[in-house]
C-alpha positions in Angstrom: -68.8 23.3 22.7 -67.0 20.3 24.2 -64.3 20.5 21.5 -63.9 24.2 22.0 -63.4 23.7 25.8 -60.9 20.8 25.1 -58.9 23.0 22.7 -58.9 25.9 25.2 -57.7 23.7 28.1 -55.0 22.1 25.9 -53.7 25.5 24.8 -53.6 26.7 28.4 -51.7 23.7 29.5 -49.2 24.2 26.7 -48.7 27.8 27.4 -48.0 27.1 31.1 -45.3 24.6 30.1 -43.5 26.7 27.4 -39.8 26.1 27.9 -37.1 28.7 27.9 -36.2 30.2 24.5 -32.7 29.5 23.5 -30.3 32.4 24.0 -29.2 31.7 20.4 -32.6 32.4 18.9 -32.5 35.0 16.2 -34.9 38.0 16.6 -35.4 39.9 13.4 -34.4 43.5 13.1 -35.5 46.2 10.7 -32.3 45.5 8.7 -33.2 41.9 8.1 -35.2 40.8 5.1 -38.2 38.5 5.7 -39.7 36.6 2.7 -42.7 34.2 2.5 -43.0 31.3 0.0 -45.7 28.9 -1.0 -47.2 27.1 -4.0 -50.2 25.5 -5.4 -52.7 27.8 -3.7 -55.3 26.8 -6.3 -57.8 29.4 -5.0 -61.3 28.3 -5.8 -64.2 30.7 -5.2 -61.8 33.2 -3.8 -61.4 31.0 -0.7 -58.1 32.0 0.9 -58.9 30.6 4.3 -55.9 28.3 4.4 -53.5 31.1 3.7 -55.2 33.3 6.3 -54.8 30.4 8.8 -51.1 30.2 8.1 -50.6 33.9 8.4 -52.3 33.8 11.8 -49.9 31.1 12.9 -47.0 33.2 11.7 -48.3 36.2 13.7 -47.8 34.1 16.9 -44.1 34.1 16.0 -44.1 37.9 15.6 -44.4 37.9 11.8 -46.7 40.8 11.0 -44.6 42.3 8.3 -42.5 40.9 5.5 -40.5 42.3 2.6 -41.9 40.0 -0.1 -43.6 36.8 -1.1 -42.6 34.1 -3.6 -45.7 32.3 -5.0 -44.6 29.4 -7.1 -47.6 28.7 -9.4 -51.1 27.3 -9.7 -53.6 30.0 -8.6 -56.7 28.2 -9.7 -58.1 24.6 -9.6 -59.2 25.0 -13.2 -57.3 24.0 -16.3 -55.1 26.5 -18.0 -57.6 26.9 -20.9 -59.5 29.3 -18.7 -58.0 32.4 -17.2 -59.4 32.1 -13.7 -55.8 32.3 -12.4 -56.0 36.1 -12.6 -58.9 36.0 -10.2 -56.9 33.8 -7.9 -54.0 36.2 -8.0 -56.2 39.1 -7.1 -57.6 37.1 -4.1 -54.1 36.3 -2.9 -52.9 39.8 -3.2 -55.7 41.0 -0.8 -54.4 38.5 1.8 -50.7 39.1 1.4 -50.7 42.9 0.8 -51.2 44.0 4.4 -48.0 42.1 5.3 -45.7 42.3 2.3 -47.1 45.3 0.4 -46.9 45.0 -3.4 -43.7 42.9 -3.5 -45.2 39.6 -4.6 -43.7 37.4 -7.4 -46.2 35.1 -9.0 -44.5 32.3 -11.0 -46.6 30.6 -13.7 -47.7 27.0 -12.9 -49.2 24.4 -15.2 -52.8 25.5 -14.2 -52.1 29.1 -15.2 -52.8 30.5 -18.6 -49.8 32.3 -20.2 -51.8 35.5 -20.4 -52.7 35.5 -16.6 -52.6 39.0 -15.3 -49.9 39.5 -12.6 -47.4 36.8 -13.6 -43.7 37.6 -13.1 -41.5 37.9 -16.1 -39.0 35.2 -17.1 -35.5 35.6 -15.8 -34.1 38.4 -13.5 -36.5 39.6 -10.9 -34.0 41.1 -8.4 -35.4 43.6 -6.0 -34.1 47.2 -5.9 -32.8 46.7 -2.4 -30.1 44.3 -3.7 -30.4 42.2 -0.5 -31.2 39.0 -2.4 -31.5 37.7 -5.9 -34.5 36.2 -7.7 -34.6 34.3 -11.0 -38.0 33.1 -12.4 -38.5 30.2 -14.8 -42.1 30.2 -15.8 -44.1 27.2 -17.0 -44.1 28.4 -20.6 -40.3 27.7 -20.6 -40.3 24.4 -18.6 -43.7 22.7 -19.0 -45.4 20.0 -16.9 -45.5 17.6 -19.8 -42.1 18.5 -21.2 -40.9 15.3 -22.7 -39.7 15.1 -25.4 -40.9 18.3 -27.0 -39.5 21.1 -24.9 -35.8 20.4 -24.8 -35.1 23.6 -26.6 -37.2 25.9 -24.3 -35.6 24.2 -21.2 -32.2 24.7 -22.8 -33.0 28.4 -23.3 -34.0 28.7 -19.7 -30.8 27.0 -18.6 -28.7 29.3 -20.8 -30.4 32.4 -19.4 -30.0 31.2 -15.8 -26.3 30.5 -16.5 -25.8 34.1 -17.8 -27.5 35.5 -14.7 -25.5 33.4 -12.3 -22.2 34.0 -14.1 -22.8 37.7 -13.8 -23.4 37.3 -10.0 -20.1 35.4 -9.7 -18.2 38.0 -11.6 -19.6 40.8 -9.5 -18.6 39.1 -6.2 -22.2 38.5 -5.2 -22.6 36.9 -1.8 -26.3 37.4 -0.9 -28.8 34.5 -1.3 -30.3 33.8 -4.7 -33.8 32.2 -5.1 -34.6 30.3 -8.3 -38.4 29.9 -8.7 -39.8 27.2 -11.0 -43.2 25.4 -10.6 -41.7 22.1 -11.9 -39.3 20.1 -9.7 -35.9 18.9 -10.7 -35.7 15.5 -9.2 -36.4 12.2 -11.0 -39.2 10.0 -9.8 -42.4 8.1 -10.7 -44.0 11.2 -12.1 -41.1 11.6 -14.5 -41.8 8.1 -15.8 -45.5 8.6 -16.0 -45.7 12.1 -17.3 -42.3 13.5 -18.1 -42.3 15.9 -15.1 -38.7 16.6 -14.4 -37.4 15.7 -17.8 -34.4 17.7 -19.1 -33.7 18.7 -15.4 -30.1 17.9 -15.9 -29.7 21.0 -18.0 -30.6 23.2 -15.0 -28.9 21.1 -12.3 -25.5 21.4 -14.1 -25.9 25.2 -14.2 -26.9 25.4 -10.6 -24.2 23.1 -9.4 -21.5 25.0 -11.3 -22.6 28.3 -9.8 -22.8 26.8 -6.4 -19.3 25.4 -6.6 -18.1 29.0 -7.4 -19.5 30.3 -4.1 -23.1 31.3 -4.7 -25.8 30.6 -2.1 -28.6 29.3 -4.3 -32.1 28.1 -3.1 -34.3 26.4 -5.7 -38.0 26.5 -4.9 -40.6 24.3 -6.6 -44.2 23.2 -6.4 -46.5 20.9 -8.4 -46.0 17.5 -6.7 -48.7 18.0 -4.0 -51.0 15.2 -4.9 -51.0 11.4 -4.9 -47.8 11.0 -2.8 -45.4 11.5 -5.7 -42.6 12.7 -3.4 -43.1 10.2 -0.6 -39.6 8.8 -1.1 -38.2 12.4 -0.4 -40.7 13.4 2.4 -43.7 14.4 0.2 -45.1 17.6 1.6 -41.8 18.5 3.3 -38.9 18.1 0.9 -35.5 19.7 1.7 -32.1 18.7 0.4 -29.1 20.7 1.5 -25.7 21.2 -0.2 -23.9 17.9 -0.2 -27.0 15.8 -0.4 -27.6 13.5 -3.4 -30.5 13.6 -5.8 -31.6 11.5 -8.8 -32.0 13.6 -12.0 -33.3 12.7 -15.4 -30.6 12.8 -18.1 -31.1 15.5 -20.8 -29.3 14.5 -24.0 -31.8 15.4 -26.7 -31.0 12.4 -28.9 -31.1 9.7 -26.2 -33.1 11.2 -23.3 -35.7 8.8 -21.9 -37.9 9.3 -18.9 -36.5 6.3 -17.1 -32.9 7.3 -17.6 -31.4 9.2 -14.6 -28.2 9.9 -12.9 -27.1 10.9 -9.4 -25.9 14.4 -8.6 -24.4 15.7 -5.4 -26.0 19.2 -4.9 -24.1 22.4 -4.6 -27.4 24.3 -3.9 -30.4 24.1 -1.6 -33.4 22.3 -3.0 -36.9 22.4 -1.5 -40.6 22.7 -2.1 -41.9 26.1 -1.2 -44.9 24.7 0.6 -48.4 23.5 -0.5 -51.4 25.5 0.6 -54.1 24.5 -1.9 -57.2 22.4 -2.0 -55.4 19.1 -1.9 -52.1 17.8 -0.6 -51.5 14.1 -1.0 -54.5 12.6 0.7 -53.1 9.1 0.0 -49.5 9.9 1.1 -47.7 7.4 3.2 -45.6 10.2 4.8 -46.5 13.8 5.3 -49.5 15.7 3.9 -49.4 18.9 5.8 -50.3 22.2 4.2 -47.3 24.5 4.7 -45.6 27.8 4.0 -41.9 28.6 4.2 -40.3 31.7 5.7 -36.8 33.0 4.8 -35.0 35.4 7.1 -32.1 37.0 5.2 -29.4 38.6 7.2 -26.5 39.6 5.0 -24.9 36.6 3.4 -27.0 34.0 5.4 -30.6 32.9 5.4 -32.6 31.1 8.1 -35.2 28.8 6.6 -38.3 27.7 8.5 -41.4 25.7 7.4 -44.8 26.2 9.1 -48.1 24.4 8.9 -51.6 25.6 9.5 -52.2 23.7 12.7 -51.7 25.0 16.2 -49.7 21.9 16.9 -47.8 21.1 20.0 -44.8 19.2 18.7 -41.9 20.4 20.7 -44.0 23.2 22.1 -43.8 25.2 18.8 -46.8 26.9 17.2 -47.1 25.5 13.7 -43.3 24.9 13.2 -43.0 22.0 10.7 -40.0 19.9 9.6 -38.2 21.2 6.6 -37.8 17.6 5.5 -39.8 14.6 6.6 -38.2 11.2 6.4 -39.0 9.6 3.1 -40.8 6.3 2.8 -41.5 3.8 0.0 -45.0 3.7 -1.3 -46.1 0.4 -2.7 -48.3 1.9 -5.5 -45.0 2.9 -7.2 -43.5 -0.5 -7.3 -43.4 -0.7 -11.0 -40.8 -1.4 -13.7 -38.3 1.4 -14.2 -38.9 3.0 -10.8 -36.2 2.3 -8.2 -35.8 5.5 -6.2 -34.6 4.6 -2.7 -36.3 6.5 0.1 -34.3 9.4 1.6 -35.0 8.8 5.3 -33.1 11.9 6.6 -35.2 14.3 8.7 -34.3 18.0 8.8 -36.1 20.0 11.5 -36.9 23.7 11.2 -34.9 25.9 11.2 -31.7 25.8 9.3 -29.1 28.6 8.7 -27.7 28.4 5.2 -24.7 30.2 3.8 -22.6 29.5 0.7 -20.5 27.0 2.6 -22.6 25.8 5.5 -26.1 24.5 6.4 -26.8 24.0 10.1 -29.8 23.5 12.4 -30.7 26.5 14.5 -33.5 27.7 16.8 -36.6 28.9 14.9 -36.4 32.7 14.8 -38.8 35.3 16.1 -39.7 37.9 13.5 -40.3 40.8 15.9 -39.2 41.4 19.5 -41.6 40.7 22.4 -42.7 43.9 24.0 -42.7 43.7 27.7 -44.2 46.2 30.1 -41.9 47.6 32.8 -42.8 46.2 36.2 -44.5 48.5 38.7 -42.5 49.9 41.5 -43.0 48.1 44.8 -45.9 49.4 46.8 -44.6 50.3 50.2 -47.0 50.5 53.2 -46.4 52.2 56.5 -43.9 50.1 58.5 -45.4 47.9 61.1 -44.4 44.7 62.8 -46.6 42.6 60.5 -46.4 44.3 57.1 -43.6 44.2 54.5 -43.1 45.8 51.1 -45.3 44.2 48.5 -45.2 44.3 44.7 -48.3 44.7 42.6 -48.9 41.7 40.3 -48.4 42.8 36.7 -49.6 41.2 33.4 -47.6 41.5 30.2 -50.4 40.1 28.1 -50.6 42.1 24.9 -54.1 42.5 23.5 -53.3 45.0 20.7 -53.9 43.0 17.5 -54.0 45.9 15.1 -51.1 44.5 13.1 -52.1 40.9 13.2 -54.1 39.6 10.3 -57.7 38.9 11.2 -59.0 35.4 11.5 -60.7 34.1 8.4 -64.4 34.7 8.0 -64.7 32.6 4.8 -66.5 29.3 4.6 -64.1 26.7 6.0 -66.5 23.8 5.7 -64.1 22.1 3.3 -61.2 22.4 5.7 -60.5 19.3 7.8 -61.3 19.8 11.5 -58.4 18.5 13.6 -59.4 16.8 16.8 -57.2 17.7 19.7 -56.8 15.4 22.6 -55.2 16.9 25.7 -52.8 15.0 27.9 -52.8 16.7 31.2 -49.7 15.1 32.6 -47.6 15.8 29.5 -48.9 18.7 27.4 -45.9 18.7 25.2 -47.1 15.4 23.7 -50.6 16.6 22.8 -51.6 14.9 19.5 -53.5 16.4 16.6 -55.2 13.8 14.5 -54.7 14.8 10.8 -56.9 13.4 8.0 -53.9 11.7 6.5 -51.2 9.2 7.4 -48.2 10.8 9.2 -44.8 9.4 9.7 -44.4 6.5 12.1 -42.8 7.5 15.4 -39.6 5.9 16.4 -38.1 6.1 12.9 -34.4 6.8 12.4 -33.6 10.5 12.7 -30.5 11.4 10.8 -30.7 15.1 11.2 -28.3 17.2 13.3 -28.9 16.4 17.0 -30.6 19.1 19.1 -28.8 21.0 21.7 -28.9 19.0 24.9 -27.8 21.8 27.1 -25.3 19.7 28.9 -22.7 22.5 28.8 -25.0 24.7 30.9 -23.6 25.4 34.3 -26.5 27.5 35.6 -29.2 25.0 36.6 -31.7 27.7 37.6 -34.8 27.7 35.3 -34.7 30.3 32.6 -37.6 32.6 32.0 -39.3 32.2 28.6 -40.6 35.3 26.8 -43.8 33.4 26.1 -44.0 32.6 29.7 -43.6 36.2 30.6 -46.4 37.1 28.2 -48.9 34.5 29.2 -47.8 33.8 32.7 -48.7 30.8 34.7 -50.8 32.5 37.4 -54.4 31.9 37.7 -55.5 35.3 36.6 -53.4 35.2 33.4 -54.7 31.7 32.6 -58.3 32.8 33.0 -57.7 35.7 30.6 -56.0 33.5 28.1 -58.8 30.9 28.3 -61.3 33.6 27.6 -59.4 34.9 24.5 -58.9 31.3 23.2 -62.5 30.5 23.7 -63.6 33.6 21.7 -61.1 33.0 19.0 -62.1 29.4 18.4 -65.8 30.2 18.7 -65.5 32.8 16.0 -63.6 30.3 13.7 -66.4 27.7 14.3 -69.0 30.3 13.2 
């Protein structure tokens, strides 16, 4: 009960201190396309509680409908000898279907049997709308342990991808293209140990060539969610934009070795889709959040945002997570042949990506905030001591018919974050994760945030969230009651 009251108080303090929303914030329209992405769900016992938690966080940003979902492999914690992945896909469909309908692409991961029911086909998976492109490389073409035996299948996937992208270039295609593959492209310790990422050069050359010709390509991967394999890139939050450099394993079939690598400057966007499964780098030295990504496609541009499952208070944003955490060296990988330098760049959510640009922007809202019209002033009979008064109105919306319900599954295995409220500065409320997070005060090489120095109007701006929740006593009491009930139900 004490923890519930602490969380309620902290949330109330946060809501009363919500800053004005930037005038440049994008609000999705019916014409925009919204796509969800995640990987390594590894649904055990049909437990989709983490996914439900994230969808509830997204609903706070107005996301109660989307046009599709990219799911990038591993739908069971079991080995691929069993076919429990089909059960995992069925469980995930039940969670996503109320939001995205039937437009879900399930890419095969290393845990998924090749005969898993519901897997996407290899190659072209473009939607009928023509508003974006999708190319799938399943694990049967590019395997987890793919050195040295699967050069030919990886080469086949690269050739098919080249034919697909060449056709896009010839047609004058300008919309974003998503390439989905469970296995990452970058070289690292896991390449040396297991061969993961071997032959990646075959694919990187194709992607770079098409990107140089003007295609806006986003490569989504999964797989590296345990043991801090990607700490040097940011671990749970990896994002490299066009112009960034990445180490890639060489792919000549006669000479390729797992320790041989070369540096490529990317002409495409490279990121992990987000990890939502049963484990995510418990021994990471950097970032072990469980996340999901959202893409808002508007014509030729796409706004990319990453979210985690916590109601965190970093920068007063519900669940908004860095696209890329600063990389950090992890001592356990100090071994012969491994010399990957940490990429200490930090990219905050969100970023607007086109074929020629990649810039930081305000995180979008996926539906407009509905506000009630204020009541007309109530005028009393004129007298010497009375004046016109206005009835107080509340814009608190309680209709949650389109918001996914809170999970009722057993969440005993889910870490219980402890929230400590700071009354004097609610924006710095800290959530204690069950993992080591980046040290504060590190170098931040991302684009600077807008300082607002060019503003000439010094009057405080009203925030849409402020209008909803208000800061009056009555509104706070209502919110406190709602939060109390919500948290109490979760605890049960």
